[in-house]
N, C-alpha and C positions, 0 to 999 in steps of 0.2 A: 396842174399840181406838180411840184418838183418831186422827182423820185428820190427816195432816201436809200442810199446803199447801206447794206448790213455791215456793221463793223466787224473786223476780225475778232475772234475770241482770244484776245491776248496772246497771239502767236500760236494757239493750239489749232491743230488741223482736225477735221472730222475723221472719225475712224473709217478705214477702208472697208469696203464691202467684202465679206468673205467670198473666196473663190468657190463657185459651185460647178462641179463637173457635170456635163451632160451624160457621161458614161455611167451606167448602172453599177452599183457596188459589186455585183457578182461578176461583171466583166473583168474588172481588175483582178478578182480572185482567180478567174480562169487563166488569165495571162500569167500570173505568178505560179500556178500549179503546172502549167505547161512548161514553163522555164525550169521549174524544179525537176520535172521528169527528164527533160532533155539534158540538163547539166549534171544531174546526180544519178540518173537512171531510174527505171521503174521500181527497183527494189527499195528506193528511198521513200516511196509513197505508202501511206496507210491503206488498208483495204477500202475504206470509204472513199479515199482520194482516187484510187484506181477506178472504182465504179463511177465517180464523178467524171473522170476523164473520158470514159466510154459514153456517158450520158451527154457530154458536151455536144457530140455530133448528132445525137438523136433528139435533143431538146435544146435548140439553139438560142432561145430568148427567155431563159428562166433560170433562177437560182436552183441548181440541181443538188446542192449539198443535203438539204432536208430529205430529198427523195432517196439519195444514196444511203443515208443513215437509216431511213425507214425500211429499206429493203433488207439491210443487215439485221435490223432489230426483228423484222418479221421472220426471216429464215435462219438467222443464227450465225452464218458464215458466208464468205465469198463463194466458196464452192457450192454451198447450198442454194445461193441465189442463182448461179448459172445452171444448176441442175433442176430448178423448179419448173413446174409446168406453166405454160403461158396463162392458163386459166387462173392460176394462183398468183402469178406476177401482177396481173392487171387489177388485183384486189388492193394493191398498194396505191395510195393516192399519188397521182402524177404519172403513173405508168399506164400507158394505153397499149393497144395491140401492136403498134409500130415499135415501141420501145421493147416490148416483150419479144417480138420477132428478132430484133437486133441482138438482144441478150442471148437468145437461143442460138443465133448464128455464130456469135462470138464463142459460145461454149463448144459448138461443133467444130469450129476452126481449131481450138485447143485439142479436142479429142482426135481429130484427123492428123494433126501434127504429131501427137503421141503415137498413133498407129504407124505413121511413116517412120518414126524413130525405131519402133519395135521391128518393123519389117526389114530394116537395114542392118539389124544386129542378130547375133545368136541369142535367142531369148533366154535360155537357161543360164547364160552368163551375164545377163543384164537385169539383175534382180531389182535394183532400185527403179529402173525405167518400167519394168513390168508391174511392180506394186503401185507406182504412181498412176499408171494407166488404169489398172483395175479399180483403184480408189476413185479416180475421176469418173469412171464410167458407172460405178455401181453403189457407192457408199450412201447416196441419197435417194436411191430408188425406193418408191413406196410399196412396190410389190416384189415378191421374190422372182428372180430371173436367173436362168441357168444358161451359161455360155460355154463354148468350147473354142480354144485357140488351137487350130490345126497347124502342125509344123512339118517342114520338109526334112530331108535327110541331114541338112546342115543345122537343123533346129531353128530355122528362120520361119517367121510367120507366113502362112499361106492365106489364112482368113480367120477372122474372129466372128463366130456365128452364134446367134441366139438359138438355142435348142429347146427352150421351154419358158413360158410365162406362167405365173401363178397368182396366188393370193398373198396376203401379208406373211404367211408362214409356210407356204408350200408351192413348189413348181414341179409339174409332172416331167419326169425324165425317163427316156426309154433307151436302155443300153444298145439294143439292136439298131435303133435309128442312128445313134452315134457311130456305131461300127460301120453302117452303110455309108454315112457321109464321109467317114475317114477314108474308105476305099475310093469313093468318087473323087475326093480331093487328092488322092495318092499321097496321103499323109503318112509319115513314118512314126510320128509321135504326136502327143497332144497334152494340153494343160486344161483341166476343168476349172471353171470359175462360177461361183454364184454368190448371191448377197443374202444378208439377214437384215430385213427392214427393222427388226427390233433394236438394232444398234450393237448387239453382242456377236462378235465373230467366232465364238466358240462352236466347234462342230457338234452336232447332235448325233444320237445313235443312228437316226435315219440317214444322216449325211454320210456317216461311215459305212453303213451297209450299202447305200447306193454306189458309193465310190468303189467298193469291192466288186459289186455286180458289173460295173463298167469295165474294170480291169480284167475280170474273168472273161467278158465278152470279147475283149480286144487281144487277149493273150494268144488265142488260136490264130489270129491274123498277124502276129508278131508286130503289133503296134503298141508302143510304150506310152504309159500315162506317167508323165514326169512329176506332176503335182496336182493338187486340188486346192484352190485358193478360195477363202470365204471373205468377202468384203463387207464391212459395216462401218457405221460412224465411229466405232471403237477401234478401228484398224483393220488389218488384213492378217488372217491366219493361214499358215501353210501346213497342209497335211504332212508333207515330207519333213518339215522342220519339227513337227510334233511326233514324228515316228509312226504316223498312221499309214504311210505308204512305204 
């Protein structure tokens, strides 16, 4: 039988097949986001995009935008995500122990960089760096924590030491123990720091009385208390600025 050729459709050509890329949609998004960061700087990225950029390295073969947005929705802010406990992080879908560990490592890198900045400066003249550091360290702590920044004769940081852990509304503090550590550190002055998990940085009567007891214990040693800072989600309160010291 003779084969019959199909006639052309009056000069019309069949529609071309649409191009289908083998690259998953999120891969192109990653490329665009990396380019945005490199060309415009990290400041140009939204909080969820910064988190995405971190997650790219930890989750290499998955769309991480939903995970990034879920983290922010769960904890409320970028700083709260980085301050969250690993046990709470892994409750978010898509976040396992590895991702939680990397997020905590990232948070600690930022904290250590802040401490290095403080250690290289005269603390009492670097107010913005000090308050940024205190907020980063304490504003999202779920339990009250009392810390002391021991300073040398040049008012530079010797060490930031935790002197008491407590409950959601109280941390035991012992003025004699602070005085003893100040002598061991050969500190000339110090700054007291603690947090209010309630979110309100307003000093309580107990906070004021405790501060006075510490000042009295250090007066005889000629060690100065420059300030007492209370950190909370609502900000940082300075006793000195409030006229309480």
